[in-house]
C-alpha positions as MATLAB code, in Angstrom:
seq = 'MRRLWVGQVDSGLTPGLQVCNLRTKAGRLGQNAAMKILIVEDEAKTGDYLKQGLSEAGFTADLVRNGLDGMHEGLAGDHDLLILDVNLPGLDGWQVLKALRAAGRELPVLFLTARDQVEDRVKGLELGADDYLVKPFAFSELLARVRTLLRRGRSKEVERLALADLELDVLKRRASRAGQRIDLTAKEFALLELFLRRQGEVLSRSYIASQVWDMNFDSDTNVVEVAIRRLRAKVDDDFSPRLIHTLRGMGYVMEIR';
ca = [
     -15.732   14.331  -35.848;
     -18.916   16.765  -36.107;
     -20.503   19.466  -33.457;
     -23.187   18.956  -31.676;
     -24.900   22.399  -30.524;
     -27.317   23.203  -27.246;
     -30.426   21.483  -28.059;
     -29.415   18.890  -31.255;
     -30.154   15.527  -30.495;
     -28.221   12.865  -32.088;
     -29.750    9.546  -31.872;
     -26.293    7.756  -31.390;
     -25.624    9.338  -28.554;
     -24.613    7.528  -25.142;
     -27.864    8.155  -22.250;
     -25.941   10.076  -19.634;
     -24.332   13.053  -21.687;
     -26.222   16.144  -22.690;
     -23.798   17.541  -25.372;
     -23.771   21.611  -24.945;
     -21.607   24.028  -27.239;
     -18.126   22.777  -27.267;
     -17.170   25.651  -28.857;
     -14.543   27.878  -26.568;
     -13.665   31.335  -26.830;
     -10.142   31.632  -28.116;
      -8.829   33.443  -24.842;
      -9.369   30.414  -22.709;
      -6.986   28.290  -25.409;
      -3.755   29.917  -23.945;
      -5.042   29.821  -20.198;
      -5.675   26.160  -20.012;
      -2.868   25.258  -22.908;
      -0.638   23.841  -19.854;
      -3.049   21.736  -18.086;
      -3.455   18.151  -18.469;
      -6.653   15.942  -18.202;
      -6.835   12.551  -17.348;
     -10.253   10.657  -18.556;
     -11.059    7.440  -17.803;
     -14.080    5.965  -19.278;
     -15.018    3.146  -21.087;
     -18.287    3.967  -22.787;
     -17.225    5.411  -26.378;
     -18.680    8.183  -27.137;
     -19.217    9.401  -23.499;
     -14.953    9.627  -23.435;
     -14.730   10.585  -27.155;
     -17.125   13.507  -26.715;
     -15.397   14.470  -23.006;
     -11.894   14.602  -24.994;
     -12.876   16.713  -28.040;
     -14.544   19.429  -25.866;
     -12.032   19.349  -23.138;
      -9.386   20.113  -26.291;
     -11.889   22.627  -27.730;
     -11.550   24.388  -24.300;
      -7.741   24.372  -24.607;
      -6.841   21.646  -22.023;
      -4.523   18.452  -23.609;
      -6.851   15.785  -22.888;
      -5.900   11.733  -22.784;
      -8.076    9.002  -22.956;
      -8.112    5.704  -21.500;
     -11.123    3.164  -21.793;
     -10.491    0.974  -18.867;
      -9.841    0.980  -15.024;
      -6.281   -0.373  -15.686;
      -4.818    1.510  -17.793;
      -6.201    4.346  -15.726;
      -4.329    3.198  -12.768;
      -1.394    2.986  -14.361;
      -1.605    6.625  -16.515;
      -2.447    8.069  -13.272;
       0.504    6.819  -11.440;
       2.849    7.543  -14.238;
       1.566   10.442  -15.758;
       1.927   14.112  -15.214;
      -1.689   15.184  -15.295;
      -3.328   17.600  -13.152;
      -6.742   16.048  -13.379;
      -8.406   12.911  -13.428;
     -11.836   12.291  -14.671;
     -13.192    8.786  -13.747;
     -16.049    6.799  -14.312;
     -17.279    4.595  -11.845;
     -18.511    1.269  -13.851;
     -15.094    0.443  -15.432;
     -13.967   -3.241  -16.628;
     -10.711   -4.536  -15.261;
     -10.770   -2.278  -12.075;
     -13.789   -0.361  -11.167;
     -13.287    3.607  -10.268;
     -13.416    2.950   -6.436;
      -9.848    0.258   -6.930;
      -8.355    2.905   -9.224;
      -8.993    6.145   -6.336;
      -7.840    3.727   -3.633;
      -4.417    2.619   -5.652;
      -3.644    6.395   -6.431;
      -4.206    7.764   -3.294;
      -2.087    4.831   -1.297;
       0.790    5.510   -3.654;
       0.892    9.367   -2.592;
      -0.868   10.968   -6.033;
      -2.659   13.633   -4.951;
      -4.160   15.313   -7.959;
      -7.774   16.441   -8.155;
     -10.370   13.395   -9.089;
     -13.930   13.962   -9.978;
     -15.839   10.974   -9.972;
     -18.441   10.505  -12.886;
     -21.633    7.650  -12.217;
     -24.996    6.806  -13.395;
     -25.850    6.045   -9.796;
     -27.449    8.553   -8.139;
     -27.400    7.314   -4.689;
     -26.303    8.870   -1.545;
     -24.084    6.192   -0.285;
     -22.169    6.243   -3.936;
     -21.105    9.934   -3.504;
     -19.958    9.135    0.231;
     -18.003    5.974   -0.845;
     -16.759    8.617   -3.333;
     -15.695   11.314   -1.609;
     -14.209    9.203    1.358;
     -11.896    7.274   -0.957;
     -10.345   10.962   -1.377;
     -12.719   11.912   -4.695;
     -12.745   16.129   -4.867;
     -16.015   15.856   -6.567;
     -19.244   13.930   -8.257;
     -21.284   14.288  -11.333;
     -23.835   12.230  -12.021;
     -25.060   11.144  -15.398;
     -26.676   12.795  -17.266;
     -24.972   15.715  -16.998;
     -24.238   19.167  -19.675;
     -20.868   19.504  -20.662;
     -20.796   23.389  -19.460;
     -21.263   22.093  -15.797;
     -18.704   19.694  -16.173;
     -16.121   21.964  -17.967;
     -17.007   24.783  -15.067;
     -16.677   22.093  -11.967;
     -13.188   21.020  -14.033;
     -11.922   24.964  -14.164;
     -12.815   24.742  -10.197;
     -11.139   21.692   -9.271;
      -7.786   23.070  -11.134;
      -7.737   26.619   -9.471;
      -8.400   24.759   -5.964;
      -5.572   22.311   -6.913;
      -3.106   25.720   -7.864;
      -4.222   27.097   -4.172;
      -2.411   24.069   -2.641;
       0.191   24.230   -4.617;
       3.643   22.620   -2.120;
       5.390   25.571   -0.781;
       8.445   23.439    0.525;
      10.249   21.336   -1.206;
      12.462   18.910   -0.117;
      15.129   15.922   -0.575;
      17.790   14.517    2.101;
      18.586   18.172    3.399;
      17.968   19.845    0.747;
      15.272   22.629    1.048;
      13.467   24.564   -0.738;
      11.015   27.579   -0.292;
       8.705   28.246   -2.882;
       7.076   31.049   -1.814;
       9.912   32.752   -0.111;
      12.096   31.926   -2.445;
      14.898   30.392   -0.158;
      17.385   27.403   -0.578;
      19.099   25.980    2.282;
      21.263   22.425    2.477;
      21.935   20.895    6.231;
      20.115   24.397    7.145;
      23.255   26.322    5.556;
      21.397   29.183    3.291;
      22.014   29.064   -0.123;
      22.220   32.098   -2.445;
      20.845   31.271   -6.274;
      20.268   33.089   -9.534;
      16.650   33.275  -10.614;
      17.971   30.481  -13.228;
      19.312   28.331  -10.708;
      15.928   28.739   -8.526;
      13.824   27.750  -11.716;
      16.306   24.621  -12.409;
      16.219   23.403   -8.651;
      12.872   23.846   -8.392;
      12.206   21.739  -11.607;
      14.551   18.670  -10.522;
      12.915   18.436   -6.985;
       9.659   18.671   -8.495;
      10.716   15.898  -10.532;
      13.036   14.049   -8.585;
      13.729   10.275   -9.264;
      12.727   11.234  -13.222;
      15.039   11.348  -15.671;
      15.251   14.602  -17.201;
      16.746   15.217  -20.661;
      18.596   18.314  -22.304;
      16.249   19.222  -24.683;
      13.162   19.226  -21.300;
      15.278   21.434  -18.701;
      16.059   23.769  -21.772;
      12.147   23.901  -22.524;
      11.097   24.653  -18.833;
      14.091   26.393  -17.296;
      14.561   28.571  -20.361;
      11.580   28.523  -22.894;
      14.029   27.711  -25.756;
      14.010   24.986  -28.129;
      16.872   22.330  -27.390;
      19.982   23.244  -29.719;
      22.424   20.598  -29.807;
      25.542   22.890  -30.279;
      24.602   25.057  -27.069;
      25.748   23.954  -23.071;
      24.057   26.547  -21.479;
      22.263   23.451  -19.554;
      25.072   21.670  -18.834;
      27.131   24.917  -17.444;
      24.119   25.571  -15.453;
      24.049   22.146  -13.671;
      27.624   22.675  -13.208;
      26.923   25.568  -11.266;
      23.791   24.441   -9.195;
      25.804   21.536   -8.341;
      28.702   23.729   -6.996;
      26.602   25.166   -5.126;
      23.926   22.112   -3.748;
      26.425   19.355   -4.136;
      29.654   19.590   -4.154;
      30.228   20.431   -0.131;
      27.374   18.204    1.151;
      26.732   14.415    1.222;
      25.273   12.209   -0.629;
      24.977   13.893   -3.682;
      22.018   14.592   -5.235;
      22.391   15.360   -8.453;
      23.519   12.917  -11.142;
      23.903   12.327  -14.973;
      22.516    9.633  -16.613;
      24.953    9.214  -19.795;
      22.873   10.034  -23.118;
      20.067   10.080  -21.667;
      20.196   13.503  -19.087;
      19.929   14.422  -15.379;
      18.111   12.956  -12.214;
      17.743   13.969   -9.184;
      17.502   11.371   -6.071;
      19.218    9.779   -3.265;
      22.042    7.051   -3.769;
];
């Protein structure tokens, strides 16, 4: 796909998107690389240009083209931000947002719409949208809003994580169960935080190794098993119910059974 620069005219460009310089300074890439953005946009060229621009800005960008797929990805995915068009086939943007908020998904949402009516903006914000951008817009403005929403989202990061009577204070770096203080090493704390943030999800050994030890998984290494055994001894063995479970051939899950 060729680049379009500021001021360049493309007769085939979807009305509503003013493409500006999509090239990004190299320094931004590492800053944004871990952030995942979901784009729900049915206009093919608009969606493609947004995905290209955000990818070149260093983000991981996923694109779906209808409301039903957008809702499923928003509920099941681990995206940090959602860019959501209002006029979508299947479910419209309002319905997608309502479903996400009803399910407790609190990721920031940036609405895109061609309708510049106060009532529409108010409706989106009341349903739980975080920002609203009217077409046509410049990509530079969208990028600035995306970065602002992501910074705001990080500032709201959960300070306390809990499951049953197990609690983790992320800021104070303290763990307790049934009111009893539990002393953890740095790696044990990181492992417990990962389990609590992804509770109910099956985590493979390779995923755990990459997140906690920042290493590629080696099948000859038992570092993950040893760490989980030690963590279980501290947070599970003397308590009920047990929270860390092994799924043979699949990995581990933290949940109440």
